[in-house]
N, C-alpha and C positions, 0 to 999 in steps of 0.2 A: 698653843696654836693660835694663830692671828685670823680672824674672820674678816674678809674684806668686805668693802661696801657693796660690791656686785652680788656677793653671795647672799648679804642679808636681804637685800632688795628682791632677789629672786625666791627666797624662802617666804617673804611676806606676801608676794604677788601669788604665789602658787596656791590654788584652791585646795582645801582639805578633801580628803577622799569622801567624805560624807556629803560635801558640797558638790563634788562632781557627780556622784550618784543622783543627788537631787535634781540637778540640772538636766541629766540624762532622762529621768522620769518625765520631766516637765515638757522637754522637747521632742521626746519619742513616746508618745502615749498611744501610738497606733500605727498602722500602714498608712503610707503616704496616699492620698487620693489620686484616682487616675485622672490624666488631663481630660478636659471636656472634649466631646466630639467636634467635628468640623461644623456640623449642624447646630449644635447647641452654642458654640461660640459665636456664629453668625447672628443666631436668634437673639443672643444677649446684647450684641452691638446694634442690631435693628431696633430693639426695645430702647435703648439708650437714645437713639436718633428720634424714636417717637416721643420719649419724654421731653425732648428739646421743644417740640411742636406744643406739647401740653403747657410748658412753662413759658413759651413765648408764642402765644397764639397768633401774633400779628404775622408769623411766617405763612399763615394760611390766606393772607390776602391775595397773593398771586393766583391762588387757585379757586378763589371765590368770586374775585372781581374781574381779573383780567379775562377770562374766558368768556364771561357774559358780555363784557364791552366789546370784545372782537366780535362775537356772533351778531349782536344787535347793530354794530356799525357797519359791517359788511353787508349784512342783509338788507337794511333799509337806506343805506346810502348809495349801494351799487347794484342792488337787485333789479331795480327798474331798468338801469342803463345796460346791465349786461344780459339779463334774461327777459327783459320785458314786463316783469312782475316779481314782487318779493316771494310769493308762495311757491313758484316753480324754481326760483333760484335758492330758496331755502333747502329744498330737496337736494339739490346739487351740492350745496355750500357745506351743510353741517357736518358730514363725515371728514371733509377736508379741513376745515377750520378746527374741528376737534383734534385732528392730527397735529396741525400747526401748533395750537396752544399748548398741547401737552409735550411735544417734542422740544419746545422752547423752554419749558420749565425743568427739562434735565440738567441744565447748566448749574442748578443749585447743588447738585451733587459735588461737583468739582470745587465749588466754593467752600462747602462745608469741611471738604477734605483739607483744603488749604488753610482754612481758619485753625483747625486742630493741629496742624503741623506747625504754624506759627505760634501757637500757644504752648507747644511742647507737650501736649496730650498724646500724640503718636509715639513719643519716646517711652512713654510708660506702657503703652500696648505692647510695644516690641519686647519688653522685659517679661510679659506674661506667657506662661506655658500653654499657648493656644495655637490654633491653625493661623498661619501668618497672613492669609488672605481674609481672615474673619472680618477685621474692621472695615475693609473695603467692601465685602459683600453686605455687611450689615447696612452701611450707608444705602446701598442700592436697594435692599429689601424694604427699608423704611420709605424710601422715595416711591416705591410702588403704591403705597397708600396715597400719597400726594397726587400721583398720575390717575389712580382710580377715581379719587374724589373729583378731580378736575373734570374727568370724563363724565361722570354722573351729573355733576351740576350743569354742565354744558348740554348734555343730552335732555335733561329735565327741562332747561330753558327751551331749548328747541321744540320740544312736545308742546309747551305751552304757546309757542308762537306758531305752531301748525304742522310741524315736521311729523311725517308718519313713516316708519321704516316698513317696507314691504317685505323684508326678510324675516320679520317677526322677531319674537325675543330670543329665540336660538341665534339668529343671524348677528343681532345686535351684541350678544354676549361673545359670540365668536370673533366679531370684529374687534371689539374692546380687548379681548385676549390677545389678538394679533398686535394690537397697538401697544399693549403693555410689554409684550415680548420684545418688540423692537426697541421701546424706550429703555428697557432694562439693559439691553445690549449696547445702545447708543451711549447710554450713561457712562460706560467705561472709558470712553473718549475723553469726557470731561474729567473723570477721576484721575486718569493719567496726567491730563493737563494741570489739575490741582496739585499734583505732586511734584511737577517740574518748574513751575512758576513760583514767583516770590511773593505775590499777593492775590487776594481774591479780586481786586480791580483788574488785575491782568487776566484772570481766568474770565471775568465777565467781558472784557474788551474783545478778546481773542474768540471766544465762544460765539458772541453776537455777530462778529464780523464773518464767521462761517455760516451760522444759521440763517441770517436774513437772506442772503443769496440762495441757500439750499431750499428755503421755504417758499419764497416768492418765485424763484425759478422752478416752479412745480405746477401741477395741474389742481392745486388747492382751491383757487378761486375762478379759474377759466379753464375751458377745454383747450388742450393743446392743438386741436384741429384748427383753431382761429389764429394760430401764431404763424410767423414766416417758415417756409420750407426747411431752411438751415437751422432754425432753433427748435423745431418741433421734436426731432429724435433726441436731442440732448435732453429736453424737459421730460419726455416720456420715459426715459432710463435712468433718472436719478433715483436714489433710495427712497426719497420723499414720495415721489411720484408713484413709485410702485407700491408704497404702503398706502397711499390714499386710494389707489386703484383696489387694492385688496380690502380695505375697511369699507369703501363705498359699494363694492359688489356684494360684500356680506350684508351691509345694512339693507340694500335695495333688493336683495334675494337672487341676484345674478353674480354668482361667484366666479370671480376671475382666479382660476387656479394657478395660472402662471404668475400673476402678480403676488399671490400668497407665497407660493414656493420661493420666488425671487426675494421677497421680504424676508423669508425665514433664512435664505442662504446668507443675505446681508448682516442679518443678526448674528448668524454663526461666525461670520467673519470679523465682525466688531469685537466679539467676546474673545476669539482666538488671538487676534493681533493686539488690541489694546488691553485685554485682561493680561496677557503676558507682559506687554510693556509697564502695565500698573504695578504688577507684583515685583518685577525686577527693579523699578524705580523705588518702591516702597522698601524694599530690602537694602538697597543702596543708601537711602537716607541716613 
């Protein structure tokens, strides 16, 4: 009987029964571990983003320097011209400039997402048995630290300059909490933008083109009552103006419940719309 070359090759390549059993024991030593929960996955990715700040501390420059410069510049350059004195103007300005500075730092979320996509890191994430939205939520949770740190630094600087919140510690904490809720929701806009654009420079240019009109066309630095009649209702009803009214009222002890509620509605809308668009774009990448 003639043995063909194919039969010989298959006999050589086929593992012996003993080897099969050995491999089976190595690969199946126990039950497969359960996949992590949504919270555990998001927490892991949030810690990953925090480690980036640890290894590249230069990223904290925007929250350590920029808010202080903004507060000092607007208080001492424009305080006398707008309010007749820096002390009175500081009481009006600090909540608004805090909102402005922290909202403008939300764009870094979209830039981080875009960088990871261009490096191919996100492709690895999609192969893991985790909640699909965990990487995106992790970015946002880590950036909450950035927002809170910026707020604390700016508020501390304001206290040194003479700012005194009439709402007390409770009002300040509630105001900062409202600001963080809005920034978390608003960051979904830039997360979605980071997924659909080609480079982080594009994310930066588009986001700044949106943020500059939104923040300056608001009640951050001046009272809308001094504006022309046709412009005043526009300024008073922007998301930024509603947020500033809510935070300013909580800081001052005069809670504007309408502005607080409107801000929460805007936040829910941002999460519902851009959260959905972000997850859909992430799944299609």
